[in-house]
C-alpha positions in Angstrom: 19.4 -31.3 -36.8 19.3 -32.9 -33.2 22.4 -31.1 -32.5 21.3 -27.4 -33.6 18.0 -28.1 -31.4 20.0 -29.1 -28.4 22.5 -26.2 -28.8 19.5 -23.9 -29.3 17.6 -25.3 -25.9 20.7 -25.0 -24.1 21.2 -21.2 -25.2 17.5 -20.6 -24.7 18.3 -21.6 -20.9 20.9 -19.2 -20.1 19.5 -16.5 -18.4 19.7 -13.1 -19.5 21.4 -11.3 -16.5 23.4 -13.3 -14.0 21.9 -13.2 -10.6 24.3 -15.1 -8.2 23.3 -16.2 -4.6 25.5 -13.1 -3.4 23.7 -10.8 -5.1 20.6 -12.1 -4.3 21.5 -12.3 -0.4 22.7 -8.3 -0.9 19.0 -7.8 -2.5 17.0 -9.3 0.3 19.2 -7.1 3.2 19.2 -3.8 1.3 15.6 -3.8 0.5 14.7 -4.8 4.2 17.1 -2.4 5.2 15.5 0.2 3.1 11.5 -0.8 3.0 11.4 -3.5 5.9 10.6 -6.3 3.3 11.6 -9.6 4.2 12.1 -11.8 1.1 12.2 -15.4 1.9 14.3 -17.8 -0.7 11.2 -18.9 -3.1 11.2 -15.1 -4.3 14.1 -15.1 -6.0 12.5 -15.7 -9.7 10.0 -12.3 -8.6 13.5 -10.5 -7.7 14.9 -11.3 -11.1 12.4 -10.5 -13.2 11.4 -7.0 -11.1 14.8 -5.8 -11.4 15.7 -7.1 -14.9 13.7 -4.1 -16.1 15.8 -1.9 -14.4 19.0 -3.6 -15.8 17.5 -3.2 -19.1 16.7 0.3 -18.5 20.3 1.4 -17.7 22.1 -1.0 -20.1 23.9 -3.3 -17.2 24.6 -7.2 -18.0 25.0 -8.4 -14.3 23.1 -7.6 -10.9 26.5 -7.1 -9.4 26.9 -4.1 -11.5 23.5 -2.7 -10.8 24.2 -2.9 -6.7 27.7 -1.3 -7.4 25.7 1.2 -8.7 23.4 1.7 -5.9 26.2 1.5 -3.3 27.8 4.5 -4.9 25.1 6.6 -3.4 22.7 5.9 -0.6 20.6 9.4 -1.9 20.4 8.7 -5.5 17.1 8.6 -7.1 17.8 4.6 -8.2 17.3 3.6 -4.4 13.2 5.1 -5.2 12.8 2.7 -8.3 14.9 -0.2 -6.9 11.8 0.0 -3.8 9.1 0.6 -6.3 10.2 -2.9 -8.4 10.4 -4.9 -5.3 7.2 -3.6 -3.8 3.5 -5.7 -4.2 0.7 -3.4 -5.1 -2.3 -5.9 -4.9 -6.0 -3.9 -4.4 -8.8 -3.1 -5.7 -12.1 -1.2 -4.5 -13.8 -2.1 -1.3 -11.7 -4.9 -0.6 -12.6 -7.0 2.4 -15.5 -5.5 2.3 -16.9 -6.1 5.9 -14.2 -3.2 7.2 -16.4 -0.4 5.6 -20.1 -0.4 7.7 -17.5 -0.9 10.7 -15.8 2.2 9.3 -19.1 3.9 8.5 -20.9 3.1 12.0 -17.7 4.1 13.4 -17.6 7.8 11.4 -21.1 8.6 12.9 -20.1 8.1 16.0 -16.9 10.1 15.9 -16.7 14.1 16.7 -16.4 16.0 13.7 -14.5 16.1 11.4 -13.4 12.8 10.7 -9.5 11.7 9.8 -8.5 8.5 8.9 -4.8 7.2 7.3 -4.4 4.9 4.7 -1.1 3.6 5.3 -0.7 1.4 2.0 -2.5 3.7 -0.5 -1.2 1.4 -3.3 -3.0 3.0 -6.8 -5.8 4.3 -5.0 -8.7 2.2 -4.5 -8.4 1.8 -0.7 -8.4 5.5 0.4 -10.9 6.2 -2.5 -13.1 3.5 -0.5 -12.5 5.1 2.5 -13.5 8.4 1.1 -16.7 6.8 -0.5 -17.5 5.5 2.9 -17.2 8.5 4.9 -19.4 10.2 2.3 -22.1 7.9 2.5 -22.1 7.8 6.0 -21.9 11.8 6.9 -23.7 12.8 4.2 -22.7 17.1 4.1 -20.7 16.3 6.9 -18.2 14.6 4.8 -16.7 17.7 3.3 -14.9 18.4 6.3 -14.0 14.6 6.7 -10.2 14.3 5.1 -8.3 10.9 4.4 -4.1 11.0 4.4 -2.9 8.0 1.7 0.4 7.1 2.0 2.7 4.5 -0.3 6.3 3.7 0.2 6.0 3.5 -3.7 6.2 6.9 -5.9 4.8 5.4 -8.9 1.3 4.0 -7.5 1.0 7.3 -5.7 1.2 9.1 -9.0 -1.3 6.9 -10.1 -3.5 6.9 -7.7 -3.3 11.0 -7.3 -4.8 10.5 -11.2 -7.8 9.2 -10.1 -8.2 7.2 -13.3 -9.2 3.7 -13.4 -10.4 1.0 -16.1 -13.8 -0.2 -16.4 -12.6 -3.6 -15.2 -11.2 -2.1 -12.0 -14.5 -0.7 -11.5 -16.7 -3.7 -12.5 -17.7 -5.3 -9.4 -18.9 -1.6 -7.8 -23.0 -1.2 -7.7 -24.1 1.0 -10.3 -25.2 3.6 -8.1 -21.9 3.7 -6.6 -20.4 4.0 -10.3 -22.9 7.0 -10.8 -22.4 8.7 -7.6 -18.4 8.7 -7.2 -17.4 8.4 -10.8 -17.0 10.5 -14.0 -16.9 8.5 -17.4 -13.8 9.0 -19.7 -14.1 10.9 -22.9 -11.6 11.2 -25.9 -8.1 9.7 -24.8 -9.7 8.5 -21.4 -12.5 6.8 -23.4 -13.3 3.3 -21.7 -12.1 4.5 -18.1 -13.4 6.2 -15.3 -12.4 9.7 -13.4 -13.0 9.9 -9.6 -15.2 12.9 -8.5 -13.6 16.0 -7.5 -15.3 15.9 -4.6 -14.1 12.5 -3.5 -10.9 13.3 -5.0 -10.8 16.6 -2.6 -11.1 14.2 0.3 -7.7 12.4 0.2 -4.4 13.9 0.3 -1.8 11.6 -1.3 1.9 11.8 0.3 5.1 9.2 0.4 5.8 7.4 3.3 8.1 4.8 4.4 6.8 3.1 7.6 10.3 2.0 8.4 11.7 5.8 8.5 12.2 6.6 12.2 10.3 10.1 11.8 6.8 10.0 10.5 5.9 14.1 9.4 2.3 13.2 11.2 1.1 15.0 14.0 -2.4 14.8 14.8 -4.0 11.4 15.6 -6.5 9.9 13.6 -9.9 8.3 14.1 -9.3 5.1 12.1 -6.1 3.8 10.5 -5.8 1.5 7.9 -3.2 -1.0 7.5 -4.0 -3.9 5.8 -1.6 -6.4 4.1 1.2 -4.4 4.6 2.5 -6.3 7.9 2.6 -9.8 5.8 5.8 -8.3 4.3 7.2 -7.7 7.2 9.3 -10.2 10.0 7.7 -9.9 13.5 9.8 -7.6 15.6 9.1 -5.0 12.3 5.4 -5.4 12.9 5.5 -4.5 16.5 7.5 -1.5 16.1 5.5 -0.2 13.7 2.3 -1.3 15.6 4.1 0.6 18.9 3.9 3.7 16.6 0.8 3.6 15.5 -0.9 3.8 19.2 -0.3 7.6 19.7 -1.7 8.3 16.0 -4.6 6.7 17.1 -7.5 9.0 19.1 -8.7 7.9 22.4 -11.9 6.3 20.6 -9.6 5.3 17.3 -9.8 2.0 15.4 -7.1 0.0 13.7 -7.8 -1.7 10.5 -5.7 -5.3 9.3 -5.5 -7.4 6.4 -7.7 -11.1 6.5 -4.3 -12.9 7.1 -2.8 -10.3 9.8 -2.9 -11.1 13.3 -2.0 -8.1 15.7 -2.7 -10.0 19.0 0.9 -10.0 19.7 1.8 -6.4 20.0 1.3 -6.2 23.4 -1.2 -4.7 26.0 -1.9 -1.3 23.9 -4.1 -2.6 21.7 -6.8 -5.7 21.6 -9.2 -7.1 18.8 -12.7 -5.5 18.7 -14.0 -7.4 15.7 -12.8 -9.4 12.9 -9.1 -7.7 12.1 -10.4 -4.3 13.8 -8.6 -3.5 16.8 -9.1 -0.7 19.5 -6.8 1.0 22.3 -7.2 -1.4 25.1 -7.5 1.0 27.3 -10.0 3.5 25.5 -12.8 1.8 24.4 -15.6 2.8 22.2 -17.7 5.3 23.3 -20.8 6.9 21.6 -20.5 10.1 20.8 -23.9 12.5 21.1 
C-alpha cells in the first residue's frame, strides 16, 4: 500500500504539459514584443496556468509545440488569444475613488463637449464610471460628451460592450447610482444588471495596443485615464507611451495614473498636479467661463 501511495504521489506531481526554461524565456520575449508586458521569473506559474487552457483547446502536449505554431504565422488569430491569456484585468466601478471628483470638477471647467480616453478599459467598469461621473457633473450637457475605451484584450472588450454585470460587481455602488445608471435584469439576465442605454451611448469601445507604432487617434482629449497599466511595462516602455500621450492631451488636459504608479520620471512634459493626477507642464489648468 505504501508503494502504491508513493507511486500515486509521483504521478500527481508530473505536470500536464512540459514548460521548459527555454519555452518560458521565449514566452516572456514574445509577450514583451507584442504587448510590452514585462514578466518576471515569479510569473512562471501564472504563465503555465493561463496558457495551459490554450494547449488543451488545441489538443497540444507541450509548450514548445504551441510556440512553434505561433511562429508559423505572425498574423494568425491565436496571437490575440495568446495576448488575451497573459493580460491581467483587475477592475471595479469607481476604483481609486479620489479621481472621480477631480474629473467631475475638471469636466465642468472644460470647453464643451468633453472627451475622455480610457486606455485600459478591461471589462468596462472604469469607462462606465467615467461616463456616470460626466453625467453627474454636466447634467444635460453630458449627452455631447464621449468616452473612448480601449484595451488590448478583445475578450474583455466584448464583455464591456455588452454592459452586463453581476449584482456582486455593483454591490458597493450607492443605491442612487444603481437606480440611475442600471436596469435590472430579467429572464436569462435575472440576478444581473445592465448599463442604461444613455450611459452606454457615451462610451465607444475599440481594440488598441499601446505598443502599436501607430494609434488611430487624431483629436486630443480633455482627460486620459491610464491607471494600473504601466506597472506591467519596463521604464523605457513607460517613457515612450507617456511621451505619446502628450500631444493627445488638450492644453488643459489631465492624465490620471494608478495609485502605485509614478510618472515623474517622464521628463519635463508633464508634472504632478494632485494625487496621481498629472497635467502638461507648459499648460496648467485654467478656469473656463
